[in-house]
N, C-alpha and C positions, 0 to 999 in steps of 0.2 A: 136474841132476835133470830127468828126462823128464816129459812131460805126464801119462802114466799114473800115475807114482809120486806126482805132486802130487794127481791125482784120487783115488787110492786113500787117501792119507793125510788128505784133507779130506772123505772120504765121510761121516764121522759127522755132519757138519752137515746133509747131505741126509737122512740117516736120521732125525735128530731132527725135522726139518721134517715128514717123512712121518708120524711117530708123532703129532706135535702135531695135524696135520690130521685124522688118523683119529679121535683122541680128540674133536676138535671136532665132526666130522660125527656121531659116535655120540651126543654130548651133544645136538646139535640135534634128534635123533630121540627120544632116551630121556627127556630132561627134560620135554617137553610130555606124553608118555605117562604119566610118573610123576605129574605134576601132575593130569592128568585122572583117573587112577585113584584118587589120594588124595582128590580132591573127591567122586568117585563113592561111595567107601566111607563118606563122611559123609552120604549120602542126598540130595545135592543133585541138582537136575534137570539135563537135558542142556545147557541154555543156560549154566549156571554151569560145567559141566564143560568145555565148549568154550572159555569165556572163560579158565578157568584154564590150559588148554593153550595158548591164544594168548599169554597173559602170559608163561608159561614159555618159549615159543619166542622171544618178543621179547627177554627177558632174556638167554637163551643166545646169541641172535644178536648182541647188543651185546658180550657177553663174547667171543664168537667173533671179532668184528671187531677188538677191541682186543688180545686176547691172541694169538690164532692168526695174524691178519694182520700186525700190527705185530711180534709176537714172531717170526713166521716171517721177516720182513724183517731183523730183527736177526741171526738165524741166517745169512741170506744175506750180511749185511754181514761177519760173522765169517769166513765161508767165503771171500768175495772178498778179505778182508784177507790170509788165509793163502795163497791162490792167488797173489796179487800178490807176496807176500814170496818164495814159492817160485820164481816166474818171474824176478823182479828180482835176487834174491840167490843163487839156485841152491841154497838149503838151507831146511829147515824145522826148527823146534824139536822136541824129543822129544814134548812134550805139545801137539800141534797144536790140539786142541779147547780146552784151557785157555788157551793163548796167544791164540786167536781171541777168546774171551770177554773176556780182559783188554784186547785191542786195542779192542773195542767199548766197554767201560767207559771207557777213556781218552778215546775220541772220541765219547762218547754224544751230546753236544750237536750235533756236526758230522754224525754219522750220522743223527740225528733230523731235522736240517734238510734233509739230502739226501733223506729220505723224502718230503718234499713235492714235490721235483723228480721223484722216481720216479713218483709218482702223476700228475703233470702229463704226463709222457711216456706213461704208459699211456692217459691221456685222449686225447692226440693220436693214439695208435695206434688207439683205438676210433673216433675221428672219421674217420680215413683209411679204416678198414674199412667204416664205415657209408656213406661217400661212394662207395667202390668198389662196394659191394653195390647202392646205389641206381642207379649208372650201369649196372651189369650188368642190373638189372631193367628199365631203360628199353630195353635191347637185346633181352634174352631173354624178357621178360615173367615169367611164373610158372615158367618152366623153369629150375630150379636146377642142371641139369647141362649147360646150354648153354655154348658157347665163351666168351662174355663172363663168365659166372659163374665158370668155371674159372680164367680169367686173373685175375679180381678176387681170387679166393681165393689164388692164388699170390702176387700182388703184396702183398696184405695180410699174408700169412705172412712174406714177406721183410722188409717194413717192420717188422713186429713183432719179428723176430729181430734186425735191425740196431739198432733203438732199445733193445731189452733189453740187448744186449751193449755198447752205448754207455754205458748206465747202469753196467754192471759195470766197464767200463774207467775211467770217471770216479770211481766209488766206490773202486776199487782205488788210484787216484792220491791220493785223499783220505787213505787210510790210510798210503800209502807216504811221503807228505810231510806229516807231522804238524806241521811247523814253519811252514807257510804256511796261508793262509785256505782254507776249504773251497771258496769260490767260485773262487779262482784254480786250485786243484787240479782242480776239476770242468772248468774251461775247458781246462787243460793236457791232461787225460785225453781230452777230446773231440778236441782237435787231433791228438794222437798216434794216436787211434783212426782218424781219417779220413786221416791220412798213410799209413796201411797199408791202403788201400782194396782193393788187389789181393788181399792175404791175406784181408781181410775177406770179399770176395765168394766166394772159394774156400771159406772156413770156414763161411759161411752155408749153402751147399749141404750140407756135412757135418752141420751142426747140425740142419737140417731132416730129413735122412735118418735120423740117429740118433734124433731125436725120434719119427719115425713108427715106427721099429723098436721103440723103448721102449714107445710107446703100444700097439703090437700085442702085445708080450710081457707087459708088466705089466698092461695092460687085459685081455688074455686070461686071465691068472692070476686076477685079481679076478672076472672073469666066471664062471670055473669055481667059485670059492669061493661067490659069490652063488648060483649055480645049485644047489649042494649044500645050502647053508644054507636058502635060501628054499624049495627043493623039499621040505625035510624038515618044514616047518611046514604041517600039513594045513589048519588054518582059513584061513591066508593063501592057500593054493593054491585053496581053494574060492571065495574072494572074487575072485581073479584069473580063475578059470574063469567065474564069473558075469559078469564084465566082458566077456569074449570073447563070451558068449552074448547080452549086451544091446547090443553095439556091432557091427552088421553093417558090411561093407565098403561103399564108395561105390556099387557096382553092386547093392547089396541082398543079396548073397550073405553067408552067415555067416562071421564071423571064425574062421580056423583055431584049433583048440584049442591053447593054450599060447602064443599070440602075445603077450598081455599079460605073461605070465610072462617071456618072453625079453626084452621091452622093459624090464621092471623090472631084470632082471639086467644088461642093457647100461647102463642109467642108473647103477646102483650102481658098475659097473666104471669108467665115465667119471668119476664123482665122485671115486673114490679115485685 
């Protein structure tokens, strides 16, 4: 079974994560607005309206963190379990998605424990990135396009990819060897991962390249959707235009018409 076949048959996990994330982001925006509107219809003053919107945002943010973040991790766990099965055994069950969910249920405690390690690794990645950026600033100053900043960005990206796939390999080993402790499986997965460092370095470049292409294609598609949707909302466009008029550039010249609109579309695309 080739890599593309494994990818194709486990793609549903990725699509479910995407749908879950989209619903979460929409809820983060919609619920505070609904809460604010509901309070406004009761004749409450602006302070109460903003308080209701703030409470609604905090509630959704907590739900977002628990359901979307942890739920998304469990979907990743199911996908990794099936990818590992396909690579190690050369075959996948007919119902890949259903078997992935069953594998997570069987190993829920072990997968949940691994979630803590997952977040520790992310924290390490963030600290490395912060350190690299601080070092780059000491060399380049505020010039974010200087050589030190570019090198820092490349190193941070490589470290991020390496540690992320270290997590995937160790998690896959946890599912592949359900008869031994999660800690031992994690260590075994890490050893095997770094024993294949030559392939690792080669694939890291491929992963980064594919990620950039995906960002350009998928981000471009969402930018186009945001451009059409936001551009069709006249009141919102008036607000964005007023922001352009009220925020001159650093040299005092007026901000070009549509700048804020394009920035908002880019932010929406990046979020999705």
